[in-house]
N, C-alpha and C positions, 0 to 999 in steps of 0.2 A: 219443546213438546211438554214437559212437565209444568212449565209456566203456563201454557194454554189451557191444559186440564185443570190447575189449580184456580185459574180466574173465570173459567167459562163453563165448568162443569155443573152449570145449574139448567133448570127447564129442559128443552127439547133436546139441548147439547148432551146433558146428563144422561136421558134416557136412551138417546142413541148410542152412548158408550155401553150403557147397560146390555142393550140388545147384542152389540157386537160381540161383548164379552161372553155373552150366554150361549153363542153359538157353539164354541168349543166343546161346553159342558153338554150340549144337546146331542151332539155327534159322538161324543166319546164317553161321556159320563163322568160325574164329577168325581168319582171314586180315583180316577185316573190322575187327578192333581193332588190327591192326598194319601195315595198309596206310598209307602216308604221305598227307598231304592235301596235298600241294604240287600236285595238279591242281585245286585248288578257287582261285577267283579272287574278289578282294573288289571289283574294278571292270573295266569293259571301255571302252576309250578308241577310238574309231573302230575298233573289231573287235580292238583289241589288248589281251590280258587282263594285269592286274596281279594276280600270283599271292598267295595267302595266305601262302606261306612267304616270299615277298619283303617282303610288307608287315609281317609280324610281325618280320622281322629289322631292317627300318627303323625300328619303333617302338623295338626294342631300343637300336639306335644313338641314336635322338633321346632316350631316356630317359638314355644315358649322356653325351651331350653337355650335357643340362640339369643334370645332377649335378655336372658339372665347372664348368660355368658359375656355377649358384646355390648348389652345396652340396647334401649329400645331404638335410638336413632340407626346406630350402624346396623343393628338388625333389620330395620326397615329397607336397609339400601341394598340388602342382598338380592341376588337373582331369584324370583320366586320359582321359575321353572328349574333352576339347579337344586333349589331346596326340595322340590317334589320329586325330581329325578333321584337324588341320593335318597330320599326317605324309602322310595318303592325299591330301590336295589338293595337296602338294608333290609327291607321286609322280606323280599325274595331269599336273600341269604339266609336269615333266620328261619325261613321255612324250609330251606334246603338242611340246615343243620337239624330241626326237629325231625324230619323225615329220616335223616341219617342215624338218628338217635333212637327212633322206634323201631328201625331196622336191625338195629344192634340189641334190641331187647331192653333199654333203659327204660327206667319210670321213676317217678316221685311220689313217694308215698304220702298219705294224709298227715301223718305224725310229722315227718321231715317237712312237709308245706307248712304246718302249723309252727314248728319251731323256727322257720325262718321267717315267717310273718313277724311272729312275737320279738324276734331279734332286731327287727328294723328300728333304727332310733327314732324316726319319725313318728312311730306308733308309740313310744314309750314316754312315760311322765313318773317323776319322782323313783327313777330307777326300775319300773316295771312296765309290762305292757299295759297299754290303756285303751279298753274296747271303744270308749268314747271318742279318741283320738283317730282310731281306724275308722270308725263310721264316719267322722266328720269328714276324713280325707276321700273316702269312697263318694260321700254326697257332693263335694266341692268338684271331683273330677267327673261324675256322672257315671261311676262303675256300679255295677251290682257286685254283691260279694262273690257270687259264683265267677262273674267273668273277671274280677281282678285276681282270684285266686288262679284262674286258668292263666292268666298272663305270667303271673308269679311260677306256676308250675312249668310252663313252656320256658322262662328264663333258666330255672335251675336245671332243667333238661338239656338246653345248649350249652350251659355252663359245665355239665360234666364232660361234655365233649372237649370243649375250649380247654378246660383246665386240665384234661388229660393230656392234651398236647402241649400245653405250656409245661406241665410238670415232667414231662418227658425228655425235654431240651435239656442239653448238658454243654459245658465248655471243657474243652482239654487243657491240660496243663501248658501246650505248647502254643495254643491259641490266646490263652491268657497272659503269657510271657510275651508274645508278638504285640498285643495290644497295649501292655504295659510300656514296652519299648517306644512303640508309636506314640504314646501321650508324652512320654519323656522326652521326645524330640525337640531340638533347639534349633533355630535358624537365624544367623546374623546377617544384617543387611544394612544399607545406607540409602538415602533418596536424595533426589535432585529434582527441586520444583521450578517450573515455568509459570510465574504468578499471571493471573489475568489481567491484572493492574497495570503490567508493563504495555499493554496494547488498546486501553480505553481511551487514549487521547487521539481520537480520530474525527474527522469531520463527516457528518451526514448530509447527503444532498437533500433538496427539497424533493426532487423527483422520487427519491426512496422513501421519504416520508409520507408523501402523498400516495405512493404506490402499495405501501404497507397498509396504511389506513383503509383503502379501498378493498384490500383483499382480506381485511380482519374486521371489517365494520361490527360484526356482531360481538365482538371482544369489547367494543367502547361504548357500551350503553350504561345508562343509568338504571340499577336493577329494579325490577318491579317490585312495589312494596305495598302492604295494605296494614291499616290498624283494624282492631276489632273490637267491639264491644260484647260482653257475655255475662250470661247467668250461671251461677255456679250451686250446685248442690252437694253437699258432704255429709257423708254417714258419719264419720267421727264427729263433726261440727254439730249435728244433729244430737247424737247420743250424749254429748257433754252437757246439753242444755235440759236434759230429761230429769225432772225432779224424783228423788228417790226415798220413800218411806221405809224405815227400818222395820217396821212391823211387817211390810210387804217382802222385805228380803227374808226375815225370820221364817216367814210361811214358805218361800221360795226354797231356803235351806231345807227346810223339814221334807218338802217334797223331793229335793235332790239330794237327800243325804247320803245315798249310795255312790254319788259320783265324787263325794269330798272323802272317801275312805280308801284305805289299801286293802283292796280284797285278800281273802287267805289264799296263799300260793303253797304248791306242794312241789318238791324236787322228785321227779317221777323217772324211772328207768322201765323198761319193757322188753320182753321176749316174744317175736311174732312167730307163729307158726301159720303161714299163709294158706288161705281155702277160699275157693271161688265161692260167691255168694249163692251158685246154684248147685253147690256140691251135695251129692247123695249122703244119705245117712251113714253108711260104710265110712265114707271119706270124713265125714264130720268126726266120727267116733275114732277114727285113726288119729286125727289131728289132736283131739282132745287127750287121748291116751299117751301122744307123743311129748305134750306139754304138761301132762301130769308127772311123767317120768322125770323130765327135765327139773319140776318142782321139787321132786322128792330127793333128787342128786344134790339140789341146792341145800335143802334143809339138812342133809347128811353131811354138809360142809363145803360142797363145790362151790366155788366163786360164780355169783351172779355174772358178773362181767366176762369171766372166760366163757360161761355157758352162751351168752349172748352172742360173742364174736364167733362162737363155734357153729350156733343152731338158728340164730334169728334170721327170719326172712325179710326184714327192714333193712335194705341195704345203706340207708341213710344214718342209722344208729348202731348197726351191728359193731362195726369197728371201734364205737366210743363206748362199748360195753352196755349197749341199750339206752344211753342217757339222753332224755328228752329235755333235760334241764328243768326249770321251774315253769310251772302252768296254773292259769286260775280256770275259774268256772267259765262254761258256755264257750270254749274253745275246742275241744276235743271231741270225739265221737261220744254221744250220751252215755252208752254202756261203760266203756273205757274209763269216763269221767267219774261217773257214779261209783265205780271200783277204786279210783284213785282217791277220792274224798272220804271214802269209807274207811279207809287204813289208818294205823297208826304208824308213826315213824318206824322203818326197818321191818314192816311186816310185809308178807307176800300174799297176793291175792290169790283166789282160785282162778281156774281158766275163764277168761272173758271174752264173749264172742263179739265180733263187729263185722262191718261189711268185708274186712280183709282177712278174717280168720279168727283164731285164738290167742289172746295175750296173756302173758304172766306178768302183772304189774307190781313193782316194789316202789314204796316211798321212802325215800332215805332222808327227808328234812322237811319240816313243817314252819311255814312263817305265817304267825296269826294276822288277822286283818285287824286295822286301825282306822279309826274316822277322827278327821280334824274338827274342832270344835266351831262353832259359828263365828266367834271372833277372829279364828285364825284364816277364815275364809270369807268374811265379810267384804273386803276390798273387792276380792275377786266376784263375788255375787253380785256387787253394785255394778260392775263392769258388763256382766253378762246380762243383767237387767236392762241397763241403759241400751246395750247393743242390740238386744232382742226388740226393745220398744222402737229403738231407732230404725230397725229393719223395715217394721210397718209403715212407719212416717216415710222414709227414704223411699220405699218403693212406690206408695202413693204419689210423693211429691214428684218423682221423676217421671210417673206416667202422665200427670197433670201438665208439667212443664212441657213434655215431648208434644202433648195434644195442643196446648195454647200455642206454642211456637209454629206449629204447623197451621193451624186454624188461623193465626193472625201473623203471617210470614214476612209482613212488612216492618215489623217492630218487635223490641222485646218488651216494651213499655206496659202492655196489658198482661203478660205472663208474670213480670216482676211486681206489679202491683197487687195481682191476685194472690201471689204466693209469699209476697212481703220480702222479696229479693233484692239485693243492692246491684245494679247494673255495673259491671266493672269494665275497664277501658285498658287495653295494652298499648306498650309501645309500637311504632312502626316496625314492621320486620319484612323481610323478603323470603323466598322459598326455601332458604336454608334454616330459617326459623333464627331464634336467639338462644343465647347460652343458659339462660335461666328464666323462670316465670312460666307463664301460660304458653307462650310460642316456643317454649322447648320441648313440647311435646309434638312428635310428628304426626299424630291424627289430628291435632288441631290445626296445625300448618296445611295439612292436606285439604282439610275442610275448608279453612280460609280462602284456599286458592282453586276451589271447585267452581266448575261454570256456574252451578245453579245459585252459589252461595256471592261468588265474586261479581259474576256479569248479570246473574237473574235477580240479584238484591234480596234474595230470600234468606230467612234463617237457616241454621244448620240443623240436621238431625242431632239428637241428643248423643253424646259423645261419652262413652265410658272411658276415663282416663286412668282407672287403677286406683287401688287403695279407697274404695268408696265414694269417689268423686265422680260426677256427671256435669257435663257443661252444655249449654247451647249458646251459639254464637252467631253474629252477623258482622259484616264488613261495615265498618264506620267511614273509612277512607282508602280509595285506591289509588295508587300512583303507577300507571302502566310504564314498563321498560320504554325508555326513549333513546333515541340516538344522539350521542353527543357530538358536537362540532369538531372538527378537525384541529381549531384553535385551543380547544379546552382540553384535548388530549396531546398536543404535539410536544411537550416536554417530555411526557411518559414514553410516547414513540421514540423520540431520540435516545431515550437511556436504554431502551429496549434493544434498539438497533446497535447502538455503541456496544453493548454486552454482546450481542450475537457477533458481531466481528471481532471483538476480542476474543471469544471463545475459539473462534474459529482460528484466529492466528496464534493461540496459545497451543491449540491442538496440533496445527500444521508444524510449529517450532519444536513442539515437544517429540512429535512422530519423527522428525528429522534428525534430531539428537540422537533418539533411541537407535533410529537405523546406524548412525556413526558409530555408537557404542558396540553394536552388534556386529558391524564390520571390522571390529578390533582396534579402532581409535582409543587412545588412553582416556580414561575417565576424567583426569584432570583437566586435559586439554579441551575436551568437550564442553565441560562445564566453563572454563574460561572463556570460550568462544561466544558465550551468551552472558558473560559478568556474574555467573552463577556459581554456587559453591554446594558441594556435598554436605550431607548432614554427617554427624558422627555415627559410627557403626553402633547398630543397636540390636538387640536379641530378643526374639519372641520364642515362648515355647506353646504347645498345643494347649495346654492346660491353665496358663496363667490367666488369660482374658484381658491381657493390657492393651492398649493403644487401640486405634480406629478400627472397627470390626472389619470395613472394607480392605483396608490394608493388610491385615492380618490374613483374610482369606486369599488376597493375591499372592502374599508372601508364601502360603502354604501350598498354592497351586503352582507356583515356579519349579521347573526342572532343578533337579540337584546340579552345582556347578562341578566342573571336572578338575581336578587336582587344585592349581591355583587361579583358575580363571574364574569368571563371574558370569552368572546369566541375569538378563534384563528383561523388565517387563514395564508396560506404562498404564496409567488410568486417567480417565478425567476427574478432577476434583468437583465436589458441590458447588463450588464458587465458580467455576468456570476454567480454573488453571488446569495445568497439566502435571503429573508428578510420575518420575522414573524411579523405579526400584531396582536396586542391583543386590542380588542374591549373593552373599559373599561364602558363606559356609553352613553345611547342615552337620549337627552334632547328633548321632543316635543317641535315644534313649537306652535305659538298661532294664531289665525285668524288675528291679527292686528299686528303681528309682522314682522321678517325681510322677505324680498321677494319683488315681483314686486308690484307696485301701484295697489289696488284692481281693478280699472276700466281697467288699462292695462293688467292685468292678466285674467280677464274676457273677454275682447277682445280676446286674445289669446287663450283661452280655447274654446270660440264660433267660432273661425274659425278651429281649431282643430276638433271639433265636427262637423262643416259644412262640412270639407273635409271628415271626415268619412262617412258622409251620402252621400257625391257624390260618393264614391268608392263603398260603399254598394249597391247603387242605380245601378252603372254601372255593377257590379257583377251579380246583379239580371237580367238585361238586357241580359247579354251575357250568363247566364245559360239558359234563356227561348229563344234564338235566336237560328236561324238555320245558321250556320257558315262553310262554306266549303273553305278550302285553296287550291290552284291549286299549289301543290308542283313542278310540272314541269316547269309551267311559273315562277314561283318564283325562282327555281334554274336556269333557262336559262336566268334571267335577271342579273346573277352575272357578 
């Protein structure tokens, strides 16, 4: 269909398409096609809606986190439906915690929020909060300042509940002693192996070979492969070629001098007497008088920190003696900030009115601002200048590349000649891609094997590969998957069938020996019946980490032997053999024996208990909540 439109959308055919497209606009109005869908919701939690727009943004952020954690290829292989389901469940859980926090009267003050944002490492440079980094972060992720601050406020609010649950967890001395003893437990065992190699000398019939081939034809195909040609535009490459004039850099430095300095910072503490914004005059005077009385007590020798703990209505700072840390300009409430930057070190302000009430502000330390010289920042300026100029060129070239590739879908030649780009060629690759190079990118592989590109013979869309790189590709050669004849895979099938038979015989033999041992036959006699030999006795402890993990797991799952007897278990080995394990003894650990240091273990167990309490609390909230999921909107957002 796309190919038909691409080649024939001219003349009367084009007019027919335009008329057909116009009908919905005439019937429902063009506004229906451009009205945002932010008022749609994917779920309702106790009457509060989770909007489709919020859900889509959360899914995008989850995908981004998964790509960082797992790598692009593994992240792309994850079940998209499962990612979306887990994201929605997480959003529902967060909404329930927010509602619980609100019902408990919890809140996050502006001062606490500002302090938290300033403390984030991603927003800091040269050891201090950087407004430029903060604004860049918001722009890159599409947040408004208010929207991001609301997200941070909600995170801090839910954190108050979860941190409270975690901090309330504890571990008794008896629990700690039991865990220490369990960690120090040792188990002694020996093994008897039935190797798969004993059974590989078997004859495979022609009938079995032919039957296996017919039943598994799809496994014996030459893989589908393509080789691609592509054009690449690189923002870093463009930036590196942009000439730089030092006079231009000096002019840029003078215009941006404020960006290359350390702004004045002040270490501030405050005491807040809360007051609603619509308070009447008598309430205002009462709050002002209370704060003036606190000020007089401090001037008479009372500790500012003690007065903050006793009287401040800001729960985020009261217990820290009102400490807000170091602040810069353009962060706090304007009236609060004006007072803080007018004081000398050690000086107390008069009552300062903000939207939250009256503040008593104290400055305990002043850090003077400093500005770096042109020579100190010239290299940084050059990079910034080149990147800014490159952004303009890059955007223009990407748009022209996308248009030229679409307008001339049968070739990359015109786009390459117009933009002065080199046509590059890849090695052949299959749907799994290649370990390195252009075909290691999952988006490239997906585009190369798309119907429009591989079957239609068209150029791909412009693909953003990250790090400022965009490519357009087309298939240079295509080798479809082809059925391999039986003669070409006969030897492979013979080896597969021999290994299958050998595995089955090793399993059967091992199970027979295991049954004899469990029925009480002497271990040495059982081993001799198969010309095998038991290994020397070995010990594992839970904490040592030695040996094969699968063997360790089996040893510590086995029931304890009684008195002088042994217990037996068996497992298949990765190479197809069978291993019998004889558990000979279990030595209990002691409370002061091997394992983590007691305080480290206590902290770890306390964290586990706290996490379990949070999960239990969240589960209880969900069980009592009214949650409705709008499947239509959820599926429609795919």
